[in-house]
Backbone as a ProteinNet text record, in pm:
[ID]
protein_1_A
[PRIMARY]
XXXXXXXXXXXXXXXXXXXXXXXXXXXXXXXXXXXXXXXXXXXXXXXXXXXXXXXXXXXXXXXXXXXXXXXXXXXXXXXXXXXXXXXXXXXXXXXXXXXXXXXXXXXXXXXXXXXXXXXXXXXXXXXXXXXXXXXXXXXXXXXXXXXXXXXXXXXXXXXXXXXXXXXXXXXXXXXXXXXXXXXXXXXXXXXXXXXXXXXXXXXXXXXXXXXXXXXXXXXXXXXXXXXXXXXXXXXXXXXXXXXXXXXXXXXXXXXXXXXXXXXXXXXXXXXXXXXXX
[TERTIARY]
2114.4	2067.2	1903.5	2006.7	1911.8	1743.1	1662.6	1506.3	1509	1436.1	1512.6	1347.5	1347.6	1199.1	1201.8	1103.8	1095.3	1032.3	1056.5	1061.2	1028.3	933	903.5	873.3	961	987.7	1111.2	1217.8	1298	1351.1	1204.6	1210.7	1307	1234	1281.6	1293.6	1147.6	1121.7	1165.6	1132.3	1153.7	1281.9	1403.5	1564.8	1566.8	1553.1	1548.4	1530.8	1446.1	1324.5	1431	1435.6	1489.7	1652.6	1719.5	1825.2	1805.1	1718.9	1677.6	1682.7	1578.5	1559.2	1697.4	1859	1968	2029.3	2003.1	2134.8	2053.7	1898.4	1832.6	1826.7	1920.7	1995.8	1874.1	1793.6	1758.5	1817.6	1765	1849	1744.8	1726.6	1637.2	1636.2	1522.2	1553.4	1479	1527.4	1401.8	1439.2	1326.6	1229.5	1194.8	1226.3	1196.9	1254.7	1093.1	1164.4	1230.1	1290.8	1377.4	1511.7	1571.1	1688.6	1835.2	1805	1883.3	1836.9	1732.7	1741	1749.2	1764.9	1751.2	1959.8	2044.6	2186.6	2223.3	2127.7	2184.4	2126.5	2029.2	1994.1	2122.6	2123	2258.6	2392.2	2423.9	2462.8	2457.5	2376.3	2322.5	2323.5	2251.4	2316.9	2180.8	2087.1	1995.4	2001.4	1953	1945	1856.9	1910.3	1814.5	1802.9	1653.6	1584.7	1529.8	1478.4	1451.7	1310.3	1265.7	1105.9	1045.7	958.3	873.7	860.5	797.4	807.7	977.4	1037.9	1143.5	1166.8	1156.3	1175.5	1087.3	954.2	890.4	860	965.8	970.2	1089.6	1199.9	1349.9	1232	1161.2	1123.3	1069.1	1109.2	1023.9	909.9	891.1	790.3	644.2	727.6	666.7	737.8	615.8	648.7	614.5	671.6	690.3	645.9	555.3	497.5	529.2	578.2	594.2	598.6	489.7	458.5	401.8	424.7	289.5	181.9	112.6	-31.6	-135.8	-274.4	-393.5	-272.6	-264.8	-239.2	-109.5	-17.1	63.4	80.5	20.7	10.1	-100.7	-142.2	-249.3	-149.8	-144.2	10.7	100.7	164.6	290.2	213.4	74.7	2.1	-57	-126.4	-199.7	-146.4	-9	51.7	109.2	123	182.2	381.1	426.8	546.6	526.4	357.7	342	338.9	308.6	342.6	264.7	79.5	15	77.5	190.7	178.5	299.9	370.7	498.3	448.5	291.6	239.3	231	302.6	368.4	292	83.4	64.7	66.5	173.7	169.5	278.2	313	314.1	253.3	252	191.3	282.1	166.6	137.9	119.2	230.7	262.1	287.2	133.9	123.5	131.7	257.4	313.5	300	227.2	187.1	74.4	44.8	-32.5	-135.7	-339.2	-384.2	-507.9	-614.3	-782.9	-818.4	-836	-854.5	-968.4	-1121.9	-1227.7	-1099.7	-1074.1	-1016.5	-890.4	-821.9	-715.8	-801.8	-895.9	-1058.1	-1077.7	-1113.6	-1166.9	-1048.1	-919.3	-821.9	-768.4	-818.2	-738.7	-842.5	-956.2	-1069.2	-1039.8	-973.7	-912.7	-772.3	-711.8	-627.6	-579.9	-736.9	-752.3	-867.4	-929.9	-948.5	-871.8	-751.4	-591.4	-579.2	-528.3	-515.2	-390.3	-397.2	-273.9	-334.4	-216.5	-310.2	-225.1	-312.1	-270.2	-240.6	-207.7	-161.4	-138.2	-240.3	-230	-162.1	-5.6	90.1	104.1	77.4	158.7	217.2	272.6	391	391.1	455.6	464.9	626.1	652.1	767.1	933.7	881.7	923.6	1108.2	1171.2	1238.6	1333.5	1375	1485.8	1426.8	1343.4	1297.8	1294.4	1252.6	1283	1448.4	1529.8	1679.8	1696.5	1670.2	1708.6	1627.9	1564.6	1441.5	1362.7	1386.5	1221.5	1135.3	1048.3	938.7	840.3	649.4	616	511.4	455.7	393.8	262.3	159.5	17	6.4	-68.3	-60.9	-241.4	-264.7	-439.4	-422	-528.8	-542.8	-526.6	-575.6	-494	-437.3	-481.8	-405.8	-233.3	-284.7	-210.8	-86.6	-113.4	-58.4	42.9	-31.1	38.6	112.9	118.2	204.4	319.1	354	424.1	533.3	442.3	579.2	586.3	516.5	642.3	732.8	851.5	1018.5	1053.6	993.8	1021.2	1018.2	876.9	796.6	928.7	947.2	1058.1	1216.1	1212.3	1339.4	1375.4	1252.2	1181.5	1171.9	1097.5	978.4	1004.2	987	1046.6	861.7	780.6	635.1	560.1	480.1	410.8	245.4	192.6	34.7	-72.3	-151.6	-212.3	-375.2	-430.5	-559.1	-756.5	-674.2	-770.9	-753.7	-884.6	-868.1	-882.3	-987.6	-1010.8	-972.4	-879.7	-780.2	-874.7	-796.1	-806.5	-818.2	-821.7	-833.1	-705.9	-576.7	-487.7	-463.9	-496.5	-533.4	-562.7	-622.3	-766.2	-655	-600.4	-523.2	-398.4	-359	-242	-274.6	-400.9	-498.2	-543.8	-542.2	-558.9	-472	-336.9	-206.4	-168.4	-178.1	-150.1	-233.5	-376.8	-496.1	-440.5	-407	-326.4	-157.2	-77.8	71.7	-12.4	-59.2	-66.4	-148.7	-269.1	-299.4	-229.2	-119.9	-8.3	83.2	145.7	203.3	173.5	7.7	-19.3	-74	-95.6	-54.5	92.7	183.4	288.7	364.1	308.8	362.1	280.3	146.6	73.5	152.2	142.6	218.3	348.3	422.2	549	541.7	441.2	439.3	362.3	275.5	238.5	339.3	443.5	517.3	620.6	603.8	765.2	685.8	558.1	551.2	536.1	617.9	605.3	761.7	859.8	1008.7	1028.1	969.7	965.1	1156.6	1247.5	1360.7	1241.6	1284.6	1183.8	1278.1	1411.2	1483.6	1428.8	1402.6	1355.3	1206.6	1121.5	970.4	992.9	1059.2	1070.5	1094.7	1192.8	1233.3	1139.9	1078.2	965.5	835.4	762	711.8	674.5	828.4	862.7	923.5	859	830.3	702.3	647.3	474.1	415.8	273.4	117.2	113.1	232.6	216.5	337.5	363.6	456.2	345.3	446.3	385	511.6	506.8	587.2	682.9	518.8	598.7	687.7	727.1	757.5	898.4	903.1	1035.7	1084	1018.9	1121	1099.1	1106.8	1086	1202.9	1329.4	1406.5	1401.8	1319.8	1285.2	1199.3	1036	960.8	952	1050.7	1002.5	1074.5	1216.3	1256.9	1117.5	1045.8	897	842.9	824.3	807.8	882.7	991.4	1068.8	1173.6	1201.5	1270.8	1171.5	1057.5	1020.4	1045.8	1037.1	1036.9	988.3	931.9	806.8	794.4	723.5	657.5	740.5	727.2	816.5	728.2	776.5	686.2	547.1	561.7	522.9	362.4	378.2	273	215.2	273.7	242.8	105.2	170.1	95.8	-42.5	-24.2	-142.2	-228.6	-145.1	-242.5	-293.2	-254.1	-357	-456.3	-429.1	-588.1	-619.7	-633.6	-702.7	-796.6	-753.3	-831	-887.8	-861.7	-946	-1064	-1032.3	-1187.3	-1269.9	-1207.2	-1308	-1367.6	-1338.7	-1381.4	-1481.9	-1460.5	-1593.9	-1682	-1658.1	-1753.4	-1882.7	-1781.4	-1878.4	-1890.6	-1888.9	-1973.2	-1987.4	-2014.7	-2085.4	-2000.8	-1870.7	-1836.1	-1760.1	-1836.1	-1816.5	-1649.5	-1592.6	-1409.1	-1376.2	-1463.2	-1415.3	-1237.3	-1188.4	-1026.7	-996.5	-983.7	-940.6	-1010	-1084.9	-1053.4	-1013.6	-994.6	-930	-709	-710.2	-561.8	-517.8	-691.5	-590.9	-620.2	-676	-653.3	-545.9	-524.7	-366.5	-255.7	-272.8	-161.7	-156.2	-332.7	-329.1	-276	-314.8	-205.3	-76.3	-29	99.6	198.3	129.1	132.2	136.9	64.9	15.9	141.9	195.5	328.9	392.9	433.5	544.7	593.4	467.2	447.2	527.1
-759.9	-606.7	-510.1	-398.9	-386.2	-301.5	-295.5	-254.5	-106.8	-30.4	82	126.9	238.7	340.7	478.4	521.2	649.3	736.9	875.2	893.1	1038.4	1083	1262.7	1306.2	1472	1537.5	1482.2	1567.6	1540.8	1605.1	1672.1	1807.4	1727.3	1818.7	1794	1635.5	1583.7	1406.7	1395.9	1343.1	1253.2	1272.3	1319	1319.2	1194.6	1209.9	1098.7	945.2	975.3	862.9	768.3	859.9	868.9	751.7	813.6	756.6	669.5	633.7	532.2	379	414.7	343.2	280.6	404.9	374.3	237.3	327.4	257.3	104.2	49.2	-80.4	-116.3	-43.8	-161.3	-114.8	-33	3	113.3	151.2	294.4	361.5	500.1	569.2	628.5	699.9	791	904.6	978.1	1152.3	1215.4	1347	1496.7	1560.9	1652.1	1787	1862.8	2018.1	2138.2	2238	2168.6	2276.9	2239.6	2310	2293.3	2225.7	2319.3	2294.1	2181	2089.1	1973.6	1884.4	1881.9	1786.9	1758.8	1872.4	1925.3	1784.1	1898.7	1764.5	1569.2	1602.6	1455.9	1352.5	1473.4	1364.9	1319.9	1454.3	1432.6	1264.8	1234.2	1109.9	1045.3	981.6	873	902.5	982.2	987.8	982.1	960.9	951.5	1083.4	1246.1	1310	1350	1266	1341.2	1460.7	1540.8	1655.6	1662.2	1531.3	1532.2	1445	1503.7	1354.6	1215.2	1203.2	1128.1	1076.4	1135.3	1010.3	1018.5	1003.7	951	826.5	875.5	753.6	644.8	666.5	583.6	515	552.3	448.2	381	352.6	281.5	108.3	43.9	-48.3	-124.5	-73.9	-98.2	7.3	95.2	197.2	318.8	466	547.3	588.4	666.5	721.4	889.5	911.8	1101.8	1105.7	1221.6	1277.7	1472.2	1534.7	1670.9	1679.1	1836	1907.7	1867.9	1887	1897.6	1853.6	1835.3	1816.8	1820.6	1982.9	1993.9	1967.4	2007.7	1897.9	1770.6	1676.6	1586.1	1520.6	1628.1	1626.3	1607.4	1707.9	1750.7	1669.6	1579.2	1474.9	1384.9	1294	1200.4	1247.7	1371.8	1387.2	1490.5	1564.8	1769.5	1707.1	1829.5	1746	1704.5	1612.4	1519.4	1489.2	1465.7	1335.6	1217.5	1139.1	1020.1	917	943.5	945.6	958.4	988.4	1091.8	1025.4	932.5	780.1	717.2	696.1	547.5	405.4	421	275.3	223.5	163.4	231.7	61.2	30.4	-101.8	-65.7	74.7	113.1	170.6	184.2	135.6	287.9	323.4	500.9	514.4	532.4	558.4	637	755.9	845.6	862.7	913.7	932.7	1046.8	1173.3	1281.3	1267.4	1358.7	1396.4	1466	1411.7	1467.2	1459.5	1470.4	1442.8	1364.9	1287.4	1114.3	1175.9	1211.6	1177.6	1291.1	1311.4	1438.3	1316.7	1213.6	1082.1	986.4	989	858.4	887.5	1039.3	1076	1043.8	1123.8	1103.6	1012	886.4	733.3	684.4	681.4	697.9	694.9	881	890.6	786.8	719.7	743	543.3	548.2	356.3	354.3	455.4	470.6	527.6	561.6	577.8	440.9	352.5	252	136.6	279	273	210.2	218.2	145.3	264.6	272.5	424.2	327.1	352.4	308.7	441.3	415.7	546	451.6	602.5	520	704.4	761.5	873	803.9	904.4	917.4	983.5	937.4	1010.2	1013.4	1090.9	1090.5	1222.5	1256.3	1425.1	1362.8	1487.2	1470.6	1349.2	1371.6	1258	1203.2	1089.5	975.5	958.9	1002.1	1017.7	976.9	1075.4	1042.3	839	866.3	720.8	624.2	640	507.6	487.2	518.1	464.5	511.8	632.2	644.9	523	558.1	501.3	562.1	434.7	407.3	421.8	437.4	412.2	409	293.6	184.3	162.7	171.1	149.9	92.5	-2.6	-7.8	-145.9	-196.3	-374.7	-379.6	-500.4	-578.7	-639.1	-703.8	-786.8	-660.7	-562.4	-457.8	-385.3	-351.8	-339.5	-399.3	-520.9	-610.8	-621.9	-596.6	-587.3	-488.7	-395.7	-248	-280.6	-340.1	-361.6	-317	-409.2	-386.6	-200.5	-175	29.4	53.1	26.3	30.8	20.8	-87.2	-166.1	-61.8	-32	66.8	178	247.1	368.8	410.9	282.5	314.4	148.2	193.4	71.8	54	112.3	36.1	91.1	-27.9	-46	-73.4	15.9	-17.9	-12.5	-132.3	-157.2	-129.5	-2.8	9.6	-17.7	-135.3	-173	-123.5	-209.1	-145.8	-8.7	16.2	192.8	293.9	295.6	429.2	588.3	636.2	758.6	718.2	574	530.3	522.1	508.9	526.7	752.6	870.4	973.7	988.4	916.1	998.6	908.8	828.7	750.2	866.1	964.5	1013.5	1148.9	1200.2	1286.7	1325.7	1160.1	1196.4	1184.6	1150.2	1119.1	1225.2	1321.8	1467	1572	1553	1623.5	1543.9	1485	1431	1470.7	1540.8	1562.4	1722.1	1800.5	1938.9	1966.1	1925.1	1892.7	1920.2	1781.3	1743	1898.5	1971.4	2028.6	2180.6	2227.8	2297.9	2341.8	2209.3	2146.4	2187.7	2142.9	2139.4	2322.1	2384.5	2521.5	2624.4	2626.7	2610.1	2567.1	2484.5	2390.8	2479.7	2465.5	2567.1	2723.1	2745.7	2902.1	2913	2846.1	2837.7	2814.3	2709.9	2638.5	2852.6	2849.9	2984.5	3076.5	3081.7	3216.3	3166.1	3055.9	3039.5	2979.6	3050.1	3036.2	2891.8	2792.1	2706.8	2643.4	2574.3	2606.3	2470.6	2528	2469	2327.2	2299.4	2160	2054.9	2099.7	2064.6	2020.5	2097.9	2066	1935.5	1938.6	1861.3	1711	1742.5	1618.4	1554.7	1622	1572.8	1464.6	1596.6	1534.3	1443.8	1392.6	1256.2	1143.5	1154.9	987.6	1043.2	1146.9	1171.6	1171.1	1176	1154.2	1256.2	1413	1474.2	1466.6	1315.8	1255.6	1282.6	1287.8	1282.3	1270.8	1278	1272.9	1401	1483	1584.5	1640.8	1615.3	1629.5	1525	1420.8	1398.3	1460	1532	1539	1710.1	1785	1882.9	1972.8	1984.3	2043.3	2006.3	1933.8	1942.2	2059.6	2012.5	2062.8	2195.2	2240.6	2369.8	2460.9	2401.2	2485.8	2496.1	2425.4	2460.1	2586.3	2677.2	2711.5	2873.7	2849.8	2960	2993.4	2878.8	2886.6	2866.1	2929	2943.9	2977.1	2833.3	2895.1	2814.1	2882.2	2887	2749.2	2697.7	2515.9	2528.8	2441.6	2354.3	2336.5	2263.4	2181.3	2213.1	2367.7	2367.3	2456.3	2453.4	2546.2	2380.8	2263.5	2121.8	2113.4	2091.6	2049.4	2179.8	2290.7	2415.4	2328.5	2316	2254.5	2128.8	2034.1	1903.6	1932.7	2055.8	2084	2197.7	2241.2	2275.3	2214.3	2107.8	1995.1	1915.4	1860.8	1829.7	1917.7	2025.8	2135.4	2125.8	2165.9	2144.9	2032.7	1868.6	1768.2	1686.6	1818	1830.8	1896.2	2022.7	2062.6	2014.5	1915.6	1844.9	1728.5	1701.8	1553.7	1549.3	1735.7	1749.8	1691.1	1667.6	1632.8	1733.5	1747.4	1823.6	1785.7	1847.1	1816	1962	2050.4	2163.8	2143.6	2066.2	2085.6	2105.3	2074.4	2095.6	2226	2250.4	2417.9	2537.8	2475.4	2511.3	2562.6	2438.5	2375.6	2446.6	2444.3	2551.2	2645.4	2735.4	2930.2	2910.3	2802.2	2846.2	2825.5	2760.8	2760.2	2842.1	2917.8	3028.3	3168.9	3161.7	3292.4	3226.6	3175.8	3145.1	3218.6	3118.5	3149	3306.5	3373.1	3503.2	3610.3	3578.3	3610.7	3600.6	3491	3502.9	3627.2	3652.8	3746.8	3866
-1381.6	-1394.1	-1323	-1267.5	-1211.6	-1187.8	-1148.2	-1226.9	-1177.2	-1347.5	-1315.8	-1270.2	-1172.5	-1109	-1147.3	-1150.9	-1250.9	-1102.1	-1078	-953.3	-934.2	-933.2	-970.2	-820.3	-819.5	-705.8	-649.9	-629.4	-568.1	-456.8	-354.9	-294.2	-116	-58.9	107.9	131.2	66.1	96.7	26	-131	-217.9	-251.9	-199.5	-225.1	-145.4	-32	20.9	-9.9	-41.4	-41	-159.3	-288.3	-354.4	-404.6	-286.6	-211.1	-207.9	-108.3	-37.2	-144.5	-269.5	-345.5	-409.3	-421.1	-502	-402	-276.4	-156	-161.7	-195.2	-211.9	-343	-478.8	-577.6	-697.3	-665.9	-762.9	-869.1	-1016.1	-1077.5	-1080.9	-1021	-1005.9	-1174.8	-1248.4	-1282.5	-1304	-1253.4	-1149.6	-1227.3	-1171.4	-1222.5	-1109.6	-1144.6	-1072	-1150.5	-1128.6	-1192	-1143.6	-1022	-956.1	-970.2	-1069.3	-1090.8	-976.4	-857.4	-812.3	-713.5	-653.2	-660.2	-734.4	-903.6	-973.8	-970.2	-906.8	-930.9	-755.2	-632.7	-593.3	-596.2	-610.9	-657	-770.8	-859.1	-938.7	-857.3	-758.4	-665.8	-599.3	-553.7	-462.3	-595.7	-680.1	-798	-884.7	-874.4	-975.5	-1099.3	-1186.1	-1338.3	-1374.1	-1326.9	-1396.3	-1500	-1553.4	-1730.2	-1721.3	-1856.1	-1890.3	-1906.7	-1876.6	-1834.3	-1782.8	-1738.1	-1617.4	-1783.4	-1893.4	-1951.4	-1985	-2048.8	-2068.4	-1914.3	-1772.1	-1691.5	-1667.7	-1669.3	-1706.4	-1820.6	-1997.1	-1985.4	-1958.4	-1928.2	-1894.4	-1756.2	-1693.5	-1589	-1636.7	-1577.6	-1577.5	-1541.8	-1398.3	-1360.3	-1319.5	-1231.9	-1184.9	-1141	-1117.1	-1146.9	-1027	-923.6	-782.4	-823.4	-781.2	-760	-644.9	-576.8	-443.8	-407.7	-491.9	-533.1	-465.6	-413.7	-306.4	-301.5	-408.7	-362.5	-536.9	-562.3	-583.2	-764.2	-788.9	-949.3	-974.4	-850.1	-929.5	-978.6	-883.2	-984.2	-1085.1	-1043.6	-1212.8	-1326.1	-1317	-1412.5	-1428.3	-1337.7	-1359.7	-1404.9	-1376.5	-1470	-1639.5	-1599.2	-1742.6	-1800.8	-1732.7	-1826.4	-1947	-2010.5	-2110.6	-2099.4	-2152.2	-2138.8	-1999.3	-1936.7	-1802.9	-1825.2	-1781.8	-1733.8	-1834.9	-1854.6	-1964.9	-2150.1	-2125.7	-2224.1	-2323.6	-2211.7	-2258.8	-2307.8	-2262.4	-2366.4	-2283.3	-2195.6	-2162.8	-2015.7	-2072.9	-1954.6	-1850.4	-1879.8	-1782.1	-1683.5	-1668.9	-1562.2	-1446.6	-1291.8	-1214.4	-1126.7	-1137.4	-1087.3	-916.2	-809.5	-706.1	-627.9	-574	-543	-377.8	-336.3	-234.3	-144.7	-211	-164.2	-99.7	-24.4	104.5	4	-44.7	-70.2	-35.6	-78.9	-42.1	-86.4	22.9	-29.2	-156.7	-148.7	-270.9	-376.1	-418.2	-519	-568.8	-511.5	-539.8	-561.5	-528.2	-625.2	-781.4	-780.4	-900	-972.7	-909.9	-1053.5	-1011.3	-967.4	-1007.7	-1124	-1107.9	-1212.6	-1342.8	-1391.3	-1527.6	-1514.3	-1425.1	-1438.6	-1516.1	-1434.7	-1468.4	-1621.8	-1655.4	-1833.6	-1916.2	-1836.1	-1921.5	-1959.1	-1856.1	-1871.3	-1774.4	-1703.1	-1583.2	-1474.8	-1351.7	-1218.9	-1102.9	-1059.2	-978.9	-815.9	-661.3	-597.5	-506.6	-423.7	-336.8	-205.8	-179.7	-48.8	-26.3	91.4	144.4	249.4	274.7	376.1	518	665.3	758.6	775.4	838	936.7	892.5	814.8	807.4	711.4	665.6	575.9	650.1	836.5	918.3	887.9	875.7	756.8	703.3	619.7	490.4	414.6	451.4	492.1	540.5	614.3	682.2	618.3	577.7	479.8	612.9	705.3	793.7	790.4	717.2	649.3	741	753.1	841.6	640.7	560.6	460.3	495.1	449.3	462.1	346.3	270.5	129.4	150.2	-19.2	9.3	-168.7	-243.3	-354.7	-410.6	-516.8	-518.4	-514.4	-378.6	-271.1	-380.6	-460.2	-591.8	-618.2	-608.6	-706.1	-579	-447.3	-379	-313.3	-348.8	-283	-389.4	-455.4	-623.5	-570.4	-540.3	-504.3	-318.3	-298.7	-128.9	-123.1	-233.5	-198.6	-216.2	-307.1	-297.3	-190.6	-124.4	-2.2	117.2	105.8	227.6	154.7	87.2	54.5	131.9	124.5	190.2	296.7	365.9	503.1	584.5	651.3	816.2	849	848	903.9	778.7	750.2	580.5	611.7	635.5	639.6	530.7	542	379.9	455.5	435.5	431.3	340.1	296.8	155.8	49.5	-89.8	-222.3	-218.1	-180.2	-161.4	-214.6	-288.8	-297.6	-269.3	-204	-87.8	44.5	78.8	244.8	277	204.2	301.4	312.7	196.6	233.6	404.5	333	528.8	662.3	603.9	708	745.9	668	631.5	728.5	721.4	741.4	891.9	893.7	1047.7	1177	1089.4	1156	1160.4	1060.8	1038.5	1156.6	1140	1213.5	1373.9	1412.5	1579.6	1544.1	1476.2	1516.5	1504	1499.1	1419.4	1575.9	1660.5	1813.9	1889.8	1874	1991.4	1960.2	1867.5	1822.4	1930	1877.4	1924.4	2100.7	2137.4	2274.3	2358.6	2250.3	2317.2	2341.2	2229	2217.6	2384.5	2382.2	2476.8	2622.5	2606.1	2761.7	2816.1	2723.4	2703.7	2748.1	2746.7	2716.2	2867.4	2916.5	3042.8	3144.2	3122.6	3218.6	3217.5	3085.6	3102.1	3143.3	3218.3	3325.8	3451.7	3463.6	3623.5	3634.7	3491.2	3508.8	3522.6	3438.1	3411.5	3368.9	3311.5	3273.2	3143.6	3013	2885.2	2883.4	2898.1	2924.3	2971.7	3131.8	3237.8	3175.3	3164.8	3139.8	3014.5	2916.6	2809.6	2900.8	2971.8	3002.9	3111.6	3140.4	3259.1	3134.2	3106.7	2929.9	2938	2874.9	2823.6	2911.9	3013.5	3102.3	3175.7	3126.7	3164.1	3131.5	3146.7	3041.6	2956.4	2975.6	2840.4	2707.9	2712.8	2651.2	2486.8	2372.1	2265	2104	1994.8	1963.1	1893.5	1885.6	1909.1	2050.2	2162.1	2290.3	2290.2	2206.7	2233.3	2105.8	2009.5	1861.2	1903.5	1997.5	1999.3	1943.7	1956.2	1919.3	1744.1	1661.6	1492.1	1520	1571.3	1602.4	1596	1674.1	1766.2	1607.3	1529.2	1464	1373.6	1312.6	1203.5	1265.7	1409.8	1453.4	1480	1515.4	1541.8	1403.5	1341.1	1188.7	1051.3	1058.1	1013.1	864.9	770.4	590.5	549.3	433.5	299.4	233.4	202.7	190.8	188.2	388	416.6	504.7	646.3	720.6	768.5	827.4	881.8	757.1	653.2	515.7	517.4	468	450.5	536.2	689.2	801.1	782.6	807.7	704.9	629.8	477.2	403.4	426.7	511.6	508.4	618.7	755.7	764.4	734.8	658.5	568.1	444.8	428.4	333.5	445	620.5	670	670.1	719.8	727.4	643.1	524	421.1	433.6	430.9	472.4	563.6	658.9	767.2	711.3	600	581.4	510.8	399.6	334.8	340.4	422.7	535.5	639.4	705.2	830.1	971.6	938.6	1060.1	1149.8	1334.2	1369.8	1466.7	1457.2	1488.4	1535.4	1655.5	1700.8	1739.9	1782.2	1841.6	1685.2	1609.9	1526.6	1403.4	1403.2	1375	1454.7	1610.2	1717.1	1663.2	1634.8	1581.3	1466.1	1340.4	1247.2	1248.4	1388.4	1337.1	1421.1	1530.5	1566.8	1499.3	1437	1342.7	1222.4	1205.1	1085.9	1131.2	1232.5	1328.6	1313.2	1383.5	1358.5	1244.3	1140.8	992.5	953.1	995.7	1007.5	1029.5	1129.9	1210.2	1159.6	1040.5	1007.2	859.5	841.4	715.7	702.7
[MASK]
+++++++++++++++++++++++++++++++++++++++++++++++++++++++++++++++++++++++++++++++++++++++++++++++++++++++++++++++++++++++++++++++++++++++++++++++++++++++++++++++++++++++++++++++++++++++++++++++++++++++++++++++++++++++++++++++++++++++++++++++++++++++++++++++++++++++++++++++++++++

């Protein structure tokens, strides 16, 4: 009989991830507050539940959460009809959202007090790799528990990294990645803008960059990244990158870390978002 897994958050990233669990032989019991997302998930084979509690109670071993921010994550776990309300503390709670490391560490402490285990496991790769099952997954938590969760990660991702037992370490790795992504985004936008002043064809410039020292993931995937800027959709990728940069800025202030290029990139991104209003 197929193992049952609960999955909370069936949006842009979550639907593809849940679908790949199904493709790997799991029964997925899902929940999302967005009815349209639930309808799409149902078409993909997700057994849609009426509450987080119902989905959690249906799971054999784990609840995966991939909601947008800390407040939503806290409600998933401790809210009315949340995971803890199911009373089934054999469940491992796998947080695959991107959150502030210290905030998740404190939340993990509350989870442990309630008798549950939490694993830190943010992802990278955007919607395309969530759909294809080729995500990069960063993990942290008790090693034996992370190893038990490895089959879930293998179903959803291609590259899986372990950053030790300290909850929040995987989040720090993810924020490091997203900081460099954002810097590369702004660099590519400005580089192409500079080339445009000399009437250099964009397509030819991109071909040059892809085989030169200006290459990056952003350059390789400019067809996708360009849409984040030029076809901006609220609450999707560009807003997520902005949220993560805000978290990094806050951590820099709290820990007295000087990252001037991060600050400049944050300002450029904020300016881009302001133009979309």
